[in-house]
N, C-alpha and C positions, 0 to 999 in steps of 0.2 A: 476528600482525604480524612479520615478523622483518622482515631491513635490509636485505634486493634489494625485491621488495614486499609488502603487507603481504592477508592473505587478502579487504582489506575493497577490496580492487582489484581483484580476481579474475583478474590474470595477476602475470607472469611480466614484470619487465628485466631485463637483467643491466649491470655496470656501474656501480654505483649503489654509492655512495663508503660505508664501512660504519656510516658517524655519522648517517646519509639514513632517513629513514621517507615513509609515504605513508600516511595515511588517509582514509576517504572519510567524508567532516560530509551529512548528505539523501546527494546529486546531486554532488558536490567533492569532486573527488582534489585533498589537499593533500597538498606535501611541506613536509618538517619535517626538524629538524636534529636535532635531541636524544631522545633515547628515553619522557621521561616527563615529561606535562605534566599542569598544573592543569586541570580544569573550564574555568575563565573561557579557559586559553591557550588552549583548545581553540575555543570561542566567540567570543574575537578574533583565530584566526588564520581561521574560517570569517566573518569582516567584519560578527562580531552581538555590535553593540555600540549603548549598551550588553550588558555581557555579564546583567546585574540585569534583561533583559526580555523572556531568555529561560533555558525549564528545559533541561539536553542529558540526554539520557537517549544508551542502550552499550548495541545491540546482538547479541547470541553467539551461538556457533553453537548451535544445536538452540533458534533463538527467543527466549532469556530475554533479554529487558529493564528495564536497572539506570539511576534514577534518577545524576548524577554530578555531587557538588554545585564549586559554584565553587572550592572548597580541596579541594578534592579530588585526590588525584591517582592518572594511569593512564598506567601505564609500557605500553607496543606490544607489550616482547616479550612478557607474558603472552599462553595460548593463550589460539583463540577465538576472539578480536571479533572480530569481522567490519563494525560501520562503526558510527559517530555522527549520532542525532539530531535536528535542537534541535526546540523547541517552540515559539511567541511565548506571551508573560502578552500578551496586549494583549487580552484576551476584554474584549465589554463584560455588564453585567447580562441579560439576555437570553432567551428558552424554554428552562430546563431538557432536556438531552437527556435519553429516556425506560432507564431501563437494566428492563422487567418483568419478559423473559427470561435466564433465567441462561447463559450460554456456558463454552464447556473454557477453561478457562487460558489455556490453545496458542492458544484466538483471540483472546483479549484482547490478547495479548502483541504479536500479529499485527496486528491493530487497530490499536495502539499506533502499532508502526512502523511504520505509513502517516501519522500526526500527520494524523486526519482526523479532524470531529464522528463520530459513527457512535452512534444506538442501536437497543437491538433495542423491537419493541414486539406488545404479542399482539394478533395481526386476530383478529377471528371464530375465537378457539380457539386459529387459528394464530402459533404467532413466527416475525416477523420478521426480519432484521440490514437497518437502508440509513444506506446511508455517507453522509456531506454532500457534496460539491462535491470528486464523482469527478473524474480529469480525463480528458477526453471528448481522442481524437486525434485529428488537424488534417483537412477533408474532410467534418463536420459541424458539421448545424445548431449545438448549440453547443460550446462547455467545458468545464464542469466540466454533473454531472449527481448525481443522488441514486439509489443503483445499491441495487437491492433483492436478499433473497435469502433465501429460505425457507428457515426452518429445519425441518428437520421433524422432530416430535417425537422418533423413531429415530436419530437424527442421534449418533452421527456412526457407527453402526453402518452404516445405510442413506445411498444417496448424497447428496447437495447438488444440483440439476437449477436450469436455466439459468441467466438475468437477467432481472433490471425494472430500466427502465430512469425516471426522472420528469426531465427531462417526453423526452415525447416526443422520440427521434432520426430526424433524414432525414439523405438526403448533403443536401452544396451542389449537387455536379452535377446533378443531377434526378434520379438513377437511384433505380431503385424499390430496397428491403429484403427479402427476403422471411422467411415463416417469423415474423411479428412480428402480436400483435394487445393489446386493448389491457386493463388488467385493475383496475377501479374502488377505490383498496386506503387505508389512510389516509384519506379524504378526498379521494384525487386520484385521477388518469386516469396509472394507470403503463404503462408501454408491456412486452410478454413479450416477450424478445426466448427466440425455441423453438431453444434449441442443445442437442443431448446428449452422451455421452461414446459413443464406438463402444465395439463389443463387444469388437475389440483390443486397446483401451485401457480398460478396465472400473472402478468405485471400487473404492480400495484401502482397506478396514477395515484403522485404523491403525495406516494411514501420507495417506490424502486429508486434507483439514481446510478448513479456511477459507484459507489461504494456498495449498491445491494448485489452490484456487476459484476463489478472485476474480480470481486471475493472467486467472482463462481469459476470462473478460471484453476484455483490450485482445486475447487472440488473434481470438475472433470480432470483435473490431472490425476487426480491420485483413485479418483474413479475407475482407471483403466488396468492399474492395476487389482483395484481390487475381484475385474470381471476378470482380468486373466492374469495370477498373480505369478509372478516370477521366480526362478528357479535360486536363480541370484543378479540379486541387484548390486548396482553397483554407482555411486557418488558420482 
């Protein structure tokens, strides 16, 4: 972060006073007047009050995510800070999220950065990842869904392919979505979206992972409305 516009803002802003910084907390860009802040101060600035009801995490370049204590000081001039993430601590007792398959450390760090509940499940001898409450853009029949990804045994050398949604998605404007099929999975009927990488943009072992595959779901959701624009798209 610098005193013009921090790395989390992903932009450059000129003529900022030398004592002003910008921090990104979740999706909110917040201007601050001092270089070093405690975790409690960052939560308060983000209107996460009382702070004790939230956990603060700091995401750095390379995907590393670390917990920031309430009284721990973070100096915004430290290199590599990308953003801060908050996690509500109001979960009630309920069904335990399963961890039946081991993920790469970088994948777990990415999933933590999403701040969404997730689990790994062995289904018929095949490892699967389920990301719950995944946000679905406006224009579809639901606002959130479970996003499923088949984690092939030879991943990360072998590619991740396609995405799966539960419940099934449809467009509010009634227009069809192509290349969909049902799949019985973990006691539910998921909707398979047959979407694949192109020969000009193949899977890159050593570079691609969950952090480059999951965002493709958003691209494919958006692409439906680019291919067949709707006349009345409601959220």
